[in-house]
N, C-alpha and C positions, 0 to 999 in steps of 0.2 A: 259729247260723244254718245252715239246710240249703241246700246249693248245688244249683241246678237247672242241669244240664249244658247244657240247651238255651239258657240265657241266655249261658253262656260261648261256646257254639258261634256264636251270633249276633254276639258281639263279634269273634271270630276272622274270621268272614266279612266283617264290615264293614271290618276292617283289611286283609283280603286284597283287597277291591275297591279300596281306596285304593292299595295296592301296584300293582295292575294298571293303574290310570290312569297311573302313572309309568312302568311297564314298557313301555307302548305308545309312549312318547315318547323323545326323546333325554334323557339324564340325565348329570350329572357324578358322578364318583367321588372321594371323599375317602379319606384313609388315617389311621387312628388311630395312637396311639403304638406299638402292637404290629404295625403295618403291615397290620392287617386292614382290608378295605375297608368304606366306609360310604357310603350313598346317601340321597337324599331319601326313598326308599321306606321305609328303616329308620326314619327319623325320623317320617314320617307315621303308620306303623303303631304305633310306640311311643306317640305322642300319643293316638291313638284308644283303644288298649287301656288305657293309664293312666287316662284320663278315665272310660271306661265301667266299669272294674273298681271305681274309687273311688265311682262313683255306685251300683253294684250292692251293694258290700260295703265301706262306708267304714271299718269296723273291722278289715279285713284288709289289711295292708301289701302293697305290690307291689315286687318286685325284678326289674328288667328289664335286659337287656344294655345298652340305651341309657340306663339310669339307674342304673347299678350302684354308684355311689359312696356306698353306705350303709355306714358303719363296722360292723365285727363287734361292737363293744361295744354297738351299738344292736340289731342283728338277732339276736344270739345268744340272746336271750330270747323270740323270736317262737315262739309255739306253732303258728301256721299262717300261711301267706303265699302269695301268688301268685308264681310264678316264670315269667318270660316271655322268649321270644325273638321279638321283633316281626317279624324276617325272618331265618329260619334258611336258610342257603345263599346268602348275598350273592354269593359267587363264581359260583354257578350263575345267579343273577339277572343279573349282569353279562354272563355268557356267553350269556344269553337261551336257555337250554335248558329252561326251565320247571320245573326240579327245586328249587324253593324253597318254604318253608312258613311259616305262622304257628303258633307254639307257645305254648300257655298251660297251666300246670299249677298245681294246688293242692297245697302241701306241708303235711303235718301231722307235727309232730315232725321227724324226719329223712327222711321217706319221702313220695314223691308218691302221692296218693290219687285224684286226678282229672286227666285229660289230654285236651286237644283239640289236634288238628293239622289245619290247613286248607291245602289245595293250591290256590292261586288259579287257576292256569292250567287245571287240570282241574275246577275247582269241585267238589272232592271233600273230604269231611270224615271224619277218623278221630276217634273219641272213646271214652272208657272210664272207668269207675269201678272201682277195685280191688275194692271190696266187692261189685260186681255183675258187669257184662259189658262187652264191647267191641263197637263197631259201626263200620260204614263207610257213609256216605251219599253217593250219587253225585249228579250234577248234576240229575237229574230228581226229587230229593227222596226217593228210595227208600232206606231204611236196612236193612242186612242185618247180622246178627251175624257177628263174625269170631272165629277161634280159630287158635292156632298149629298147625303141621303135626304130624300123627301119623306118625312115621317107622317105626313098628313093622313089621318084615318087609321094609322097603325097603332097597335097597343104595345107598350113596352119599348125600352131603349136598349140598343147594343152599346155597351161600354167597353172601351179599350183602356187597359191600365198597364203600368210598368211591370216588366218581368223581374226586375232587380231591385225595385224600390217600393215595397209595400209599406203601409203605415196605418196606424190606428185612426189618424185624422181622415184618411181616405175611406176607411171602412165606415166611419160615421157619416161621411158625405154621401156615400153610395146608398145609405139607408133612406135618404131623402128622395131618391130617384125610383122610378118605376122601371127596374132593370129586367129586361127579358133575357139578355145574354151578356156574358162578360168574356172578353178575350184578352190575352196577354201578348205584348210585343216588347222588343228591346229597342233602344235608341230612338231615332226620329221616325221609325216605322209607325209609331203611335199617331203622329200627326198625319202621316200618309194614309192611315186607315180611316181617319175622318174625311180627308180630302177625297178619297176615291169611293166613299160611300160604304165601306166595310163596317164602319161604326158611326154612332151618332155623337158620342161625347167622350172626351178624354180629360178627366180632372187630374191636375198635378198639384198636390198639396205638399210639396217638398222643394228643397233647393235645386235650382238649375242655373246655368249661365246663359248669357244672351246668345252665344254661338250654338247652344243646344237647340234653340227654337227658331232662329231667324229664317233659315231656308224653308222649314216646314210651315212657318207662319205665312210667308209669301204664297206658298203653294195652296194652303188652306183657303186663304182669302181669294186667290185666283179661282178656286173651285167653288166659291160661294159661301164659305164658312167664316168662322171668327176665332181669334185667339185673344182672350181677354183676361183681365184680372178678376178678383172676386167682386169688384164693383161694376163689372161688365164694360170696363174701359180697355181699349186695345193696348197690348203690351208696347212699351216704348224701349228704344235701343240707344246705345251710346251714352248710358248714364255714367255718373262718376264712379259708382260701384257697378260693375257689369254683371250683376246677378239679377235674376227674375224674381218677382214676387210669385206667390201661388197663382196658378192660372188655370183656365178652362179652355179647351179646344172643343168647339161645338158647331154643329151644322146650322143651328137656329138658336138665337139668343133666348127665345121663349122656352127652351128646354132647361135653362138654368134655374134651379129653385131659388 
């Protein structure tokens, strides 16, 4: 089955609109076993995406943060599947700073090949197919191609880092770089910043899950960049433990010290 990325985009947008309805009101916050927050918006987005993806492609399984209890014995043989974060940046959602997203990725083998990221507050959509290109569509429906920054001949790097997850390891890593400017973003907006050329590099030296990075990974690669571990090997997906190692998102592998 050939995937039409516009269909996936519409699903992400529908989920984003449901999130915004809750964002505009008072909402309660629950905490999962790992103390990460959970809201009605996470649940509503999950229900919409699960339902619509199963209608669109009933033969392709869905692995979502809010429905992650699928044993490895079952999913290890999946050749392709949807990997979803219904609300990436729940902490930013709770802070009401607008920096949260809906993430949907298609994984083939161990690699993401299609990615869609929707930013509900901005009504902005990033999407890409690794075999083709990456695009950004703004609120008026205009879509423009995006590409990673070309740093040839320029001095200093623009670094994007997490708004909610600073660390001493990151501070030490940044000392190895020739940093011209540092910007902070929430959720998968950090990967989008590298994809659209707003930043050169995003080092993440802390724990993340596969659904946090998959959609952005596909978009970054479609835009000409890389998402790699500290040995410069591309991140792999559908591991037995669905956590990421430390990783670097970068426009050019030569920029990694």
